Backbone bond lengths (Angstrom), bond angles and torsions (degrees), N, CA, C in turn:
res aa  C-N    CA-C-N  psi(-1)  N-CA   C-N-CA  omega(-1)  CA-C   N-CA-C  phi
1 X - - - 1.434 - - 1.560 107.81 -
2 X 1.310 115.83 127.88 1.450 118.21 177.81 1.518 112.28 -91.61
3 X 1.277 115.98 173.65 1.457 122.31 177.70 1.532 111.64 -59.60
4 X 1.364 115.98 -37.06 1.435 121.20 -177.49 1.527 112.09 -68.93
5 X 1.341 118.19 -28.63 1.437 121.29 179.97 1.521 111.82 -64.00
6 X 1.280 118.28 -26.99 1.442 120.71 -176.97 1.518 114.38 -82.43
7 X 1.369 117.00 -10.57 1.442 121.41 177.02 1.517 109.07 -93.53
8 X 1.309 116.35 114.28 1.467 122.45 -175.81 1.499 108.97 -105.36
9 X 1.367 118.19 164.12 1.445 120.38 172.54 1.520 113.01 -55.77
10 X 1.369 116.25 -29.51 1.448 121.19 178.40 1.512 108.93 -64.29
11 X 1.359 117.93 -41.88 1.434 121.63 -179.93 1.524 111.52 -65.91
12 X 1.301 117.51 -37.26 1.491 120.76 179.75 1.560 107.73 -71.88
13 X 1.340 118.88 -37.11 1.427 122.29 175.25 1.552 109.98 -61.76
14 X 1.277 116.79 -40.57 1.459 122.40 179.04 1.551 110.74 -64.08
15 X 1.270 115.72 -37.38 1.509 121.45 175.71 1.521 108.42 -61.84
16 X 1.285 119.24 -47.05 1.468 122.70 -179.78 1.551 108.52 -65.21
17 X 1.347 117.63 -40.53 1.446 119.42 177.94 1.508 112.13 -61.38
18 X 1.316 118.28 -42.57 1.466 121.24 -179.63 1.526 110.63 -64.65
19 X 1.316 116.66 -41.67 1.440 119.11 178.78 1.535 111.44 -63.15
20 X 1.345 115.86 -45.76 1.474 121.46 -179.31 1.599 109.24 -63.28
21 X 1.258 116.41 -42.41 1.509 120.07 -177.93 1.523 108.82 -63.03
22 X 1.306 118.49 -33.17 1.472 120.18 -179.96 1.526 110.70 -73.50
23 X 1.316 119.14 -19.69 1.465 122.37 -175.67 1.537 114.20 -93.45
24 X 1.322 117.22 -27.56 1.434 121.59 -170.31 1.525 115.16 -96.11
25 X 1.376 114.60 165.29 1.459 119.90 175.84 1.500 113.23 -81.50
26 X 1.372 115.93 -28.43 1.446 121.95 -179.46 1.525 109.60 -116.68
27 X 1.338 117.94 81.76 1.470 120.12 -177.31 1.536 113.10 -64.07
28 X 1.303 117.97 -26.72 1.463 120.25 179.25 1.503 114.46 -67.95
29 X 1.319 117.65 -18.93 1.438 123.89 -177.08 1.539 111.48 -88.87
30 X 1.311 117.41 -4.28 1.482 121.60 -179.51 1.513 108.94 -74.20
31 X 1.328 115.11 130.35 1.458 121.15 175.88 1.518 109.38 -137.37
32 X 1.325 117.93 133.93 1.454 122.61 178.48 1.528 106.96 -126.10
33 X 1.316 115.44 122.24 1.462 120.33 174.65 1.504 109.67 -108.90
34 X 1.259 115.83 139.36 1.481 123.36 178.52 1.498 109.91 -104.89
35 X 1.328 115.94 121.41 1.474 123.02 -178.86 1.518 107.77 -117.87
36 X 1.329 117.06 110.94 1.458 122.16 179.80 1.522 109.46 -80.55
37 X 1.271 114.09 133.60 1.507 121.61 175.55 1.546 105.99 -120.96
38 X 1.324 117.59 -175.43 1.432 120.02 -177.12 1.538 114.00 -54.44
39 X 1.299 115.14 -60.65 1.459 120.61 -174.22 1.498 115.85 -109.42
40 X 1.366 115.74 -0.33 1.431 118.64 -178.53 1.513 112.49 -149.19
41 X 1.329 116.05 173.17 1.443 122.82 176.80 1.510 107.92 -124.70
42 X 1.337 118.45 124.93 1.440 123.47 176.39 1.490 110.54 -95.23
43 X 1.294 117.29 126.10 1.430 123.18 176.92 1.546 108.22 -101.47
44 X 1.321 116.54 116.75 1.450 120.93 -176.55 1.540 108.44 -101.29
45 X 1.293 114.92 113.75 1.490 121.00 -176.67 1.525 110.15 -100.92
46 X 1.338 112.47 126.55 1.465 119.34 175.65 1.526 108.62 -120.47
47 X 1.325 118.96 134.64 1.430 124.49 176.23 1.535 108.77 -131.35
48 X 1.320 117.18 171.04 1.443 121.63 173.81 1.558 109.61 -57.28
49 X 1.357 117.81 143.83 1.505 118.58 -176.50 1.504 112.86 -54.18
50 X 1.329 120.07 -36.04 1.450 120.56 179.80 1.544 113.65 -73.14
51 X 1.342 117.56 -13.90 1.442 120.46 -177.73 1.519 113.94 -99.69
52 X 1.335 117.92 -1.51 1.487 121.03 -178.03 1.544 109.55 -57.14
53 X 1.361 116.55 -44.44 1.450 119.32 -179.73 1.522 114.60 -62.13
54 X 1.332 114.94 -28.96 1.487 118.07 179.70 1.528 112.61 -70.78
55 X 1.369 115.94 -36.57 1.456 117.46 178.78 1.519 112.41 -81.66
56 X 1.333 117.13 -19.79 1.461 119.51 175.72 1.498 110.10 -84.93
57 X 1.304 117.75 -41.91 1.481 121.81 178.89 1.528 112.63 79.88
58 X 1.328 115.64 170.33 1.435 120.78 176.26 1.518 111.31 -64.24
59 X 1.309 116.11 125.24 1.472 124.49 -178.52 1.519 111.62 55.81
60 X 1.331 118.06 25.75 1.466 122.61 177.71 1.513 114.94 75.54
61 X 1.293 117.94 17.00 1.475 120.36 -176.73 1.486 113.42 -65.10
62 X 1.348 116.56 -44.01 1.469 119.06 -179.78 1.526 111.77 -63.35
63 X 1.297 117.22 -45.92 1.471 121.48 177.46 1.502 111.16 -61.98
64 X 1.314 118.46 -40.43 1.469 123.18 178.90 1.557 107.51 -62.60
65 X 1.301 117.03 -40.96 1.495 118.71 -178.62 1.545 110.50 -66.67
66 X 1.305 118.77 -41.48 1.479 120.38 175.93 1.510 110.45 -61.96
67 X 1.332 115.39 -40.97 1.478 118.39 179.29 1.501 111.21 -67.03
68 X 1.365 117.71 -32.65 1.465 119.59 175.41 1.509 110.87 -65.05
69 X 1.322 117.93 -40.07 1.490 120.62 176.25 1.535 109.60 -61.39
70 X 1.345 115.37 -44.45 1.428 118.40 179.21 1.564 112.27 -65.02
71 X 1.311 117.03 -29.89 1.454 120.70 175.25 1.540 110.19 -66.95
72 X 1.331 116.25 -38.79 1.473 118.71 178.89 1.550 110.76 -68.64
73 X 1.281 115.58 -39.05 1.458 119.26 176.51 1.530 109.94 -66.33
74 X 1.289 117.83 -40.68 1.468 121.39 179.05 1.558 110.46 -60.21
75 X 1.357 116.49 -42.74 1.464 119.82 179.50 1.562 110.18 -64.30
76 X 1.325 115.44 -41.22 1.465 118.08 -176.28 1.510 110.76 -69.84
77 X 1.334 118.02 -37.62 1.445 122.50 -173.86 1.558 112.90 -92.45
78 X 1.338 115.52 -7.52 1.456 120.42 -175.00 1.521 112.53 57.04
79 X 1.273 117.21 39.71 1.483 124.62 176.41 1.494 108.09 -147.82
80 X 1.299 116.83 128.68 1.480 120.36 -173.52 1.555 110.02 -82.46
81 X 1.343 113.81 131.88 1.442 121.62 172.47 1.498 110.31 -118.75
82 X 1.326 115.09 134.62 1.453 119.26 177.03 1.545 109.21 -123.30
83 X 1.308 116.56 155.91 1.471 122.82 -178.01 1.523 110.31 -117.46
84 X 1.339 113.99 126.98 1.482 121.10 172.16 1.504 106.49 -114.25
85 X 1.325 116.15 124.98 1.464 120.98 175.60 1.535 105.89 -99.45
86 X 1.320 115.20 112.42 1.455 120.12 -175.27 1.531 109.76 -90.14
87 X 1.365 115.05 131.69 1.438 121.17 178.35 1.498 106.89 -106.91
88 X 1.343 116.99 129.30 1.436 121.19 176.97 1.519 109.53 -120.82
89 X 1.314 115.55 147.03 1.407 118.92 179.30 1.576 110.34 -75.83
90 X 1.331 114.73 151.45 1.443 117.65 -175.77 1.550 108.69 -73.74
């Protein structure tokens, strides 16, 4: 078993959850779902409606930064991870 075998999509989802919880005003409302597809895993991030702007950031910079981290994880693990930030109406 290699070091990469111990890193699961759940662990990567937990990383995204921890980052999002540090950014928002309502950390208990953060939810990350992991959806496995053929060649990649989609991480669906939901936060409280008033916190969506905090995880996206000005001009999308915060979201881009989280996606950059996921890109680095993807390269290391040889498995593509993508992030979808879901917006829901109040």
